[in-house]
C-alpha positions as CSV (number, residue, x, y, z in Angstrom):
1,M,16.6,-52.5,60.1
2,A,15.0,-50.8,63.1
3,R,16.8,-47.3,64.2
4,N,18.3,-46.9,67.7
5,N,16.7,-43.7,69.6
6,K,20.3,-41.8,69.4
7,D,19.8,-41.7,65.3
8,T,16.2,-40.2,66.0
9,E,17.4,-37.5,68.1
10,L,20.7,-36.6,65.7
11,D,17.8,-36.7,63.3
12,V,15.7,-34.0,65.3
13,E,18.7,-32.0,66.1
14,V,19.7,-31.5,61.9
15,D,16.1,-30.9,61.2
16,A,15.8,-27.7,63.7
17,E,19.2,-26.6,62.7
18,L,17.9,-26.9,59.0
19,K,14.9,-25.2,59.9
20,K,16.7,-22.3,62.1
21,S,18.8,-21.9,58.8
22,I,15.4,-21.9,56.3
23,D,14.0,-19.4,58.8
24,Q,17.1,-17.1,58.9
25,T,17.8,-17.1,55.0
26,T,14.3,-16.3,54.7
27,V,14.4,-13.1,57.1
28,D,18.0,-12.0,55.8
29,Y,16.3,-12.3,52.1
30,E,13.3,-10.0,53.3
31,V,15.9,-7.8,54.8
32,A,18.0,-7.6,51.9
33,T,15.2,-7.5,49.5
34,P,13.3,-3.7,49.6
35,K,9.7,-4.1,48.8
36,E,9.2,-2.3,45.1
37,A,8.2,1.2,45.4
38,F,4.8,2.3,44.2
39,D,4.4,3.4,40.5
40,W,2.7,6.4,41.5
41,K,3.5,7.7,37.4
42,R,2.7,4.5,36.0
43,I,-1.0,4.6,37.8
44,F,-1.8,8.3,37.3
45,F,-1.0,8.1,33.2
46,L,-3.3,4.8,33.7
47,L,-6.3,7.5,35.3
48,L,-5.6,9.6,33.0
49,G,-6.8,8.0,30.2
50,L,-9.2,6.1,30.8
51,G,-10.5,9.5,32.7
52,A,-9.6,10.9,29.1
53,F,-12.5,8.2,27.3
54,L,-14.9,8.5,29.9
55,A,-15.0,12.3,30.0
56,V,-15.5,12.8,26.1
57,Y,-18.2,9.5,26.1
58,F,-20.2,10.8,28.5
59,M,-20.2,14.9,27.4
60,P,-22.9,16.4,25.7
61,A,-23.4,15.7,21.8
62,W,-20.3,18.1,20.3
63,S,-21.5,20.0,17.4
64,P,-21.1,19.0,13.9
65,A,-18.9,19.3,10.6
66,V,-19.7,21.6,8.4
67,D,-17.8,21.2,4.5
68,P,-16.9,23.7,2.3
69,A,-19.6,23.5,0.4
70,G,-22.0,23.7,3.4
71,K,-23.0,20.2,4.4
72,S,-23.4,19.1,7.4
73,F,-22.0,15.9,9.3
74,A,-23.4,15.3,12.7
75,L,-21.0,13.1,14.8
76,S,-23.0,10.2,16.6
77,P,-22.7,9.4,20.6
78,Q,-20.9,6.2,19.0
79,G,-18.2,8.3,17.1
80,K,-17.6,10.7,19.9
81,A,-17.0,7.3,21.7
82,A,-14.2,6.1,19.6
83,I,-12.7,9.4,19.9
84,G,-12.7,9.3,23.2
85,L,-11.1,5.7,23.0
86,F,-8.4,6.6,20.6
87,L,-7.3,9.2,23.1
88,M,-7.2,6.7,25.7
89,A,-5.4,4.1,23.5
90,G,-3.0,6.8,22.8
91,I,-2.1,7.7,26.5
92,W,-1.4,4.1,27.2
93,W,1.0,3.2,24.6
94,V,2.7,6.6,24.7
95,F,3.5,5.9,28.5
96,E,3.2,1.7,28.1
97,V,1.0,1.8,31.3
98,V,0.3,-2.0,30.6
99,P,1.9,-3.9,27.7
100,I,0.9,-2.3,24.5
101,G,-0.6,-5.7,23.1
102,V,-3.2,-5.0,26.6
103,T,-3.8,-1.7,25.4
104,S,-5.0,-3.7,22.3
105,I,-7.0,-6.0,23.8
106,A,-8.6,-2.7,25.9
107,I,-8.9,-1.3,23.0
108,G,-11.8,-4.6,21.9
109,V,-13.5,-4.9,25.3
110,M,-14.2,-1.1,25.6
111,Q,-15.7,-0.9,22.1
112,A,-17.7,-4.5,23.2
113,L,-18.5,-2.8,26.8
114,F,-19.8,1.0,25.9
115,A,-21.6,-0.4,23.1
116,I,-19.6,1.7,20.5
117,R,-19.4,-1.4,18.0
118,P,-20.3,-5.0,18.4
119,A,-18.0,-7.3,19.8
120,S,-18.0,-9.3,16.2
121,D,-17.0,-6.4,14.5
122,A,-14.6,-5.1,17.4
123,F,-12.5,-8.8,17.8
124,R,-12.6,-9.4,14.2
125,D,-10.3,-6.7,13.5
126,F,-8.1,-8.3,15.8
127,M,-7.7,-11.4,12.9
128,D,-7.8,-8.9,9.9
129,P,-5.8,-10.7,7.1
130,S,-3.3,-7.8,7.3
131,V,-2.5,-8.9,10.7
132,M,-2.1,-12.4,9.6
133,F,0.3,-10.7,7.1
134,I,2.1,-9.4,10.1
135,F,2.5,-12.4,11.5
136,G,3.9,-14.3,8.5
137,S,6.4,-11.7,8.4
138,V,7.6,-11.9,11.2
139,V,8.3,-16.0,10.8
140,I,10.2,-15.6,8.1
141,G,12.1,-12.8,9.9
142,L,13.1,-15.8,12.9
143,A,13.5,-18.7,10.1
144,F,16.5,-16.2,8.6
145,T,17.6,-16.0,12.2
146,K,17.7,-19.7,13.4
147,T,19.3,-21.2,9.8
148,G,22.1,-18.3,10.4
149,L,21.4,-17.1,6.9
150,T,21.3,-13.1,8.4
151,K,25.0,-13.9,10.0
152,R,26.1,-15.1,6.4
153,I,24.7,-12.0,4.7
154,A,26.0,-9.6,7.0
155,Y,29.5,-11.2,6.6
156,K,29.8,-11.2,3.1
157,M,28.9,-7.3,3.2
158,L,32.2,-6.8,5.6
159,A,34.7,-9.2,3.2
160,V,33.4,-6.5,0.1
161,V,33.5,-3.4,1.9
162,G,36.8,-4.1,3.4
163,E,38.6,-2.8,6.3
164,K,37.6,1.4,5.7
165,T,35.1,2.5,8.5
166,S,33.2,4.9,5.9
167,M,32.5,2.1,3.6
168,I,32.2,-0.2,6.9
169,L,29.4,2.6,7.7
170,L,27.9,2.4,4.2
171,G,28.1,-1.3,3.8
172,S,25.8,-2.0,7.4
173,L,23.2,0.7,6.5
174,V,22.8,-0.7,3.1
175,V,22.6,-4.0,4.7
176,T,20.4,-3.7,7.5
177,A,17.7,-1.8,4.5
178,A,18.0,-4.6,2.2
179,L,17.6,-7.1,5.1
180,T,14.2,-5.6,5.4
181,L,12.8,-6.3,2.0
182,V,12.3,-9.3,3.1
183,M,11.8,-9.6,6.6
184,A,10.1,-7.1,9.7
185,H,12.4,-4.2,10.4
186,T,12.7,-5.1,13.7
187,A,14.2,-8.6,12.8
188,A,16.7,-7.0,10.9
189,A,17.7,-4.9,13.0
190,A,17.5,-7.6,16.0
191,T,20.1,-9.8,13.5
192,V,22.5,-7.2,12.5
193,F,23.2,-5.3,15.9
194,P,25.2,-8.7,17.5
195,I,27.0,-8.0,14.0
196,L,27.6,-4.5,14.3
197,M,28.7,-4.8,18.1
198,A,31.5,-7.2,17.0
199,V,32.8,-5.0,14.6
200,Y,33.0,-2.4,16.6
201,A,34.9,-3.8,19.3
202,L,37.9,-4.4,16.1
203,Y,37.3,-0.8,16.5
204,G,39.7,-0.7,19.9
205,E,38.0,1.9,21.8
206,G,36.5,-1.0,24.3
207,D,33.4,0.3,25.7
208,K,34.2,3.9,25.0
209,K,31.5,6.0,23.2
210,S,32.9,7.8,19.9
211,K,31.5,9.0,16.6
212,F,31.7,5.8,14.8
213,G,30.2,3.8,17.4
214,K,27.0,6.5,17.1
215,A,27.2,6.8,13.5
216,L,27.1,3.0,13.3
217,F,24.3,2.5,15.9
218,I,22.3,5.5,15.1
219,G,22.5,4.9,11.3
220,M,21.4,1.2,11.9
221,A,18.3,2.5,13.5
222,Y,17.4,4.8,10.8
223,A,17.9,2.3,7.8
224,A,16.1,-0.5,9.3
225,G,13.5,2.5,8.7
226,A,14.6,3.3,5.6
227,G,14.9,0.5,3.8
228,S,11.3,-0.7,5.2
229,I,9.1,1.5,3.2
230,I,10.1,-0.7,0.3
231,T,8.3,-3.8,0.6
232,F,5.5,-5.5,2.0
233,L,7.7,-7.4,4.4
234,G,9.4,-4.7,5.5
235,A,6.9,-3.9,8.5
236,A,4.1,-4.0,9.7
237,R,2.8,-0.5,8.8
238,G,2.6,-1.6,4.9
239,P,0.3,-4.7,4.3
240,A,-2.3,-3.0,7.5
241,A,-2.6,0.5,5.5
242,A,-2.3,-1.1,1.9
243,G,-5.6,-3.3,4.0
244,M,-7.5,-0.5,5.2
245,Y,-6.8,1.6,1.8
246,N,-8.5,-1.4,0.3
247,E,-11.3,-1.7,2.6
248,F,-12.0,2.3,2.2
249,T,-11.5,2.7,-1.6
250,G,-11.8,-0.6,-2.7
251,K,-8.6,-0.5,-4.4
252,T,-5.2,-3.0,-4.0
253,I,-1.8,-2.5,-3.9
254,G,0.1,-4.7,-5.5
255,F,3.3,-6.2,-4.1
256,F,5.7,-4.8,-7.0
257,E,3.6,-1.7,-7.1
258,L,4.3,-0.5,-3.7
259,S,8.3,-1.2,-4.4
260,K,7.7,1.1,-7.7
261,Y,6.9,3.9,-6.0
262,M,8.9,3.2,-2.9
263,L,12.2,2.3,-3.9
264,P,13.5,5.5,-5.5
265,V,12.4,7.5,-1.8
266,G,14.2,4.7,0.3
267,V,17.2,4.3,-1.6
268,A,17.6,8.2,-1.7
269,M,17.1,8.2,2.3
270,V,19.9,6.0,2.8
271,A,22.3,7.5,1.2
272,V,21.3,11.4,3.1
273,I,21.9,9.3,6.5
274,W,25.1,8.0,5.6
275,G,26.1,11.4,4.2
276,Y,24.6,13.3,7.2
277,L,26.8,10.7,9.2
278,M,29.9,11.1,7.6
279,L,29.6,14.7,7.8
280,F,28.4,15.3,11.6
281,L,29.5,12.0,13.2
282,K,33.0,10.9,10.9
283,P,34.9,8.1,12.6
284,E,38.0,9.5,14.2
285,K,39.9,6.0,12.2
286,K,40.1,5.5,9.0
287,T,40.2,1.9,9.1
288,I,39.8,-1.0,11.0
289,P,43.0,-3.2,11.5
290,G,42.6,-6.9,11.3
291,L,38.8,-6.9,10.2
292,R,39.4,-9.2,7.2
293,E,41.2,-11.6,9.1
294,K,38.3,-12.2,11.6
295,V,35.6,-12.2,9.4
296,A,37.2,-15.1,7.2
297,L,37.9,-16.6,10.3
298,L,33.4,-15.9,11.4
299,S,32.7,-16.8,8.1
300,K,35.2,-20.3,8.0
301,Q,33.5,-21.3,11.1
302,L,29.6,-21.3,9.8
303,G,30.8,-23.7,6.7
304,P,28.7,-24.7,3.9
305,M,25.0,-23.8,3.1
306,T,22.9,-26.0,5.4
307,K,19.7,-27.4,3.9
308,N,17.5,-24.9,6.2
309,E,19.3,-22.2,4.5
310,K,18.7,-22.9,1.2
311,L,15.0,-24.2,2.4
312,V,14.2,-20.8,3.1
313,I,15.8,-18.7,0.6
314,I,13.8,-21.0,-2.1
315,T,11.1,-20.8,-0.2
316,V,10.5,-16.9,0.2
317,A,11.7,-16.8,-3.6
318,L,8.7,-18.2,-4.2
319,V,6.4,-16.3,-2.0
320,V,8.0,-12.9,-3.2
321,I,7.4,-14.5,-7.1
322,V,3.8,-15.5,-6.1
323,M,3.1,-11.9,-5.0
324,S,4.7,-10.5,-7.8
325,M,2.8,-12.4,-10.6
326,Q,-0.6,-10.8,-8.8
327,S,0.5,-7.3,-10.4
328,F,0.4,-9.2,-14.0
329,I,-1.9,-12.1,-13.8
330,P,-5.8,-11.0,-13.1
331,A,-6.8,-14.6,-11.8
332,M,-4.3,-14.0,-9.1
333,K,-5.2,-10.9,-7.9
334,D,-8.3,-11.6,-5.4
335,V,-5.9,-14.3,-3.8
336,N,-4.7,-12.6,-0.7
337,R,-1.4,-12.0,0.6
338,A,-1.9,-13.3,4.4
339,A,-2.7,-16.6,2.7
340,I,0.5,-16.6,0.0
341,I,2.9,-15.4,3.2
342,L,1.4,-17.9,5.4
343,V,2.3,-20.8,3.1
344,S,6.2,-20.0,4.1
345,T,5.2,-20.7,7.6
346,L,3.4,-23.8,7.3
347,F,6.5,-24.9,4.7
348,F,8.9,-23.6,8.0
349,F,7.5,-26.1,10.2
350,I,6.0,-29.1,8.2
351,F,10.3,-29.1,7.2
352,K,11.0,-28.1,10.3
353,V,13.3,-25.2,9.9
354,L,11.5,-23.6,12.8
355,T,9.8,-25.3,15.9
356,V,7.2,-25.0,19.0
357,K,10.0,-22.9,20.5
358,E,10.3,-20.5,18.2
359,L,6.3,-20.3,17.7
360,E,6.3,-19.5,21.6
361,D,9.3,-16.6,20.7
362,I,7.1,-14.7,18.0
363,P,6.6,-11.0,19.7
364,W,3.0,-11.8,20.2
365,N,2.8,-8.4,22.3
366,I,3.7,-6.4,19.1
367,I,1.1,-8.9,17.1
368,L,-1.4,-7.7,19.1
369,L,-0.5,-4.2,18.6
370,F,-1.1,-4.2,15.5
371,S,-4.5,-6.3,15.7
372,G,-5.5,-3.3,18.3
373,A,-4.5,-0.7,15.4
374,M,-6.6,-2.0,13.4
375,S,-9.2,-2.1,15.3
376,I,-9.3,1.5,16.3
377,G,-9.0,2.8,13.1
378,F,-11.8,1.0,11.8
379,C,-13.7,2.1,14.2
380,L,-13.1,5.9,13.8
381,W,-14.0,5.2,10.2
382,Q,-17.0,3.0,10.4
383,T,-18.9,5.3,13.6
384,G,-18.6,8.5,11.3
385,A,-15.3,9.6,13.3
386,A,-12.6,10.3,11.0
387,E,-15.1,11.9,8.8
388,W,-16.2,14.3,11.4
389,L,-12.5,15.0,12.2
390,A,-11.3,15.3,8.8
391,I,-14.4,17.9,8.3
392,N,-12.7,19.7,10.8
393,W,-9.7,19.3,9.8
394,L,-10.7,20.4,6.5
395,A,-11.3,24.1,7.2
396,M,-7.5,24.4,8.1
397,F,-7.0,23.7,4.7
398,K,-9.4,24.8,2.4
399,N,-7.2,28.1,0.6
400,A,-3.9,26.1,0.7
401,H,-2.4,24.5,-2.0
402,W,-2.9,20.9,-2.7
403,L,1.0,20.0,-2.0
404,V,1.0,22.0,1.0
405,F,-1.7,19.5,2.1
406,V,0.0,16.6,1.4
407,V,3.0,17.9,3.2
408,S,1.1,18.4,6.2
409,I,-0.6,14.6,6.3
410,A,3.2,13.5,6.0
411,A,4.4,15.8,8.8
412,F,1.2,14.6,10.7
413,V,2.3,11.5,10.3
414,L,5.9,11.8,11.2
415,I,5.0,13.7,14.5
416,M,2.9,10.7,15.8
417,T,4.9,8.0,14.5
418,N,7.4,9.3,17.2
419,F,4.9,8.8,19.6
420,I,2.9,5.8,19.0
421,M,3.7,2.6,17.0
422,N,3.7,3.7,13.4
423,V,1.1,1.3,12.8
424,A,-1.6,3.0,15.1
425,A,-0.7,6.3,13.4
426,I,-1.4,5.1,9.9
427,A,-4.7,3.8,11.2
428,I,-5.1,6.4,12.5
429,S,-4.2,9.0,10.0
430,L,-5.5,7.5,6.9
431,P,-9.3,7.4,6.7
432,V,-9.0,11.1,7.9
433,S,-6.3,11.8,5.1
434,L,-8.2,9.9,2.0
435,V,-11.6,12.2,3.4
436,I,-9.7,15.3,3.0
437,A,-8.0,14.4,-0.1
438,G,-11.6,13.4,-1.8
439,Y,-12.6,17.4,-1.0
440,L,-9.1,18.8,-2.7
441,G,-8.7,16.6,-5.3
442,V,-5.5,14.8,-4.7
443,A,-5.4,11.3,-5.5
444,P,-5.7,8.9,-2.7
445,E,-2.5,6.9,-3.7
446,V,-0.7,10.3,-2.7
447,I,-1.7,10.0,0.8
448,L,-1.5,6.5,1.2
449,Y,2.5,6.6,-0.5
450,A,3.4,9.8,1.8
451,S,1.6,8.6,4.8
452,L,3.8,5.3,5.1
453,V,7.1,6.8,3.9
454,T,7.2,9.6,7.2
455,A,5.3,6.5,9.0
456,G,8.4,4.3,8.8
457,M,10.9,6.9,9.2
458,P,10.4,7.8,13.1
459,F,13.9,9.0,13.8
460,M,13.6,11.8,17.1
461,L,12.3,9.3,19.9
462,L,13.3,5.6,20.2
463,I,9.6,4.8,20.9
464,G,8.7,5.6,17.5
465,A,10.4,2.2,16.6
466,A,11.6,-1.4,18.0
467,P,14.8,-0.7,15.6
468,N,15.7,2.9,17.5
469,A,15.3,0.7,21.2
470,I,17.7,-1.9,19.8
471,A,20.4,0.7,18.6
472,Y,20.1,2.0,21.9
473,E,21.5,-1.1,23.6
474,S,24.6,-0.8,22.5
475,K,24.9,2.9,24.9
476,Q,26.9,4.8,22.5
477,F,24.3,7.4,22.2
478,S,21.7,9.1,23.9
479,T,18.0,9.6,24.0
480,G,19.2,13.0,23.6
481,E,21.9,12.5,20.8
482,F,19.4,10.6,18.9
483,F,16.7,13.3,19.0
484,K,19.4,16.1,18.1
485,H,20.3,13.8,14.8
486,G,16.7,12.8,14.1
487,L,15.9,16.0,13.6
488,P,17.3,17.8,10.8
489,L,17.2,14.2,9.2
490,S,13.1,14.7,9.7
491,V,12.9,18.1,7.6
492,I,14.9,16.2,4.9
493,L,12.3,13.4,5.0
494,I,9.5,15.7,4.6
495,A,11.4,17.5,2.1
496,L,12.2,14.3,0.2
497,V,8.7,13.5,0.2
498,A,7.5,17.2,-1.5
499,L,10.3,16.3,-4.2
500,A,8.8,12.5,-4.9
501,V,5.2,14.2,-4.7
502,T,6.0,16.7,-7.2
503,V,9.1,15.2,-9.7
504,I,9.4,11.2,-9.0
505,W,6.2,9.8,-8.8
506,P,5.1,11.8,-11.8
507,L,7.6,10.6,-13.6
508,L,6.9,6.8,-12.8
509,G,2.8,7.3,-13.4
510,M,1.2,7.7,-10.3
511,P,-1.7,10.1,-10.5
512,I,-1.4,13.2,-8.7
513,L,-4.8,15.2,-9.1
514,T,-8.1,14.2,-9.5
515,K,-9.4,17.1,-11.0
């Protein structure tokens, strides 16, 4: 039917009013939304990192390093450039001028553009088996979370420990540490965090800060670190360090071999953390009334264990069993750990425990970080930069007792891992440390395990580990409080490393000295 002139005129008026309304809304939005201020700090540190690399790259040749025997070690232009690249990466990682994964990409790009290493070598490290092992462990964490297994474990814990705040705190530490035995510590902390928030809500203080709140969430971050050193599944640093250790020494670290030496240290540190928190952050209340009823209700809502939960438990158990068999069956020693753990990834997607959504939710930024850390570590080693640094560093320890050297390595890694990701700290320090150990007659195993202990427990700064940042989201403590409590615990940790090296590990059969 034809439209009359009045309808047409009305449409024109409506269109004009609509356009006027849209234009006014746009103007109002532009007025209400201030322009983002230029981030001078970010640009400063971006240029500082790049400037550090270029300054080192174009410097004249550096003097050779001379070992205690008088042998000279020249630093190649590629080695000098590798040190400059490490400085750039360190600055960019610490100040996050770009996402940490993008900094890792820059590590590969700069190696190729400035002929530090061939691109085929620089980027091949991005898909190192250790990186794929890390990917597989992250996927296991996702499977535990999606199926509800982590909630079920947490509720069981609360039902066992009861309403006493001291026992709730201990139970929270133990559960957090226990979860890191089978999943990445980041996933464990992310899983426990909402449960602890629910627990704290029952404490009756609302959003108010309290000693119990501080102990609960600071303790969660610390326990995630302490537990994550015990197995290869707890964090990226384990498989990454084992991969580098194998590359440098030709020796393989078995699944149970790692746990054999790390379990006593991890358990002891969890106990120390609990004792410290009960001494300096003792909860104001002795009990949380009504907690048992709340937990019983939440457990009931979960219902019986689902098919997917059972499948995840069986799959992870089989992965652990197969990895453990490598320590006893010689024919299986050559089977790469990454291939074994990735079988669980295949199973989870084949049986639809996980979907493409979970694949998209994987923290690729973190995976790339691990890739870049491996690349810069091998770059320092293959260009001779690590050896050159090691010989220069050796001068400070040539007359020192071997224990002083080992403790200094552990302390160095501890300091570094509070400023940069622990995988990066291991990748940088391990090549240097292994070279020095050979000169001082210290068994390489001692260096590896001592470094892994402190790399797993950055107790002072939030940027040291993801669980620290997750705990901070509780708003129960400040960065200053985190540092204040982390400092004495870090000193205790170093003392525990010395005890492990001199007493615990020798009793368990670890060789300490080679001469």
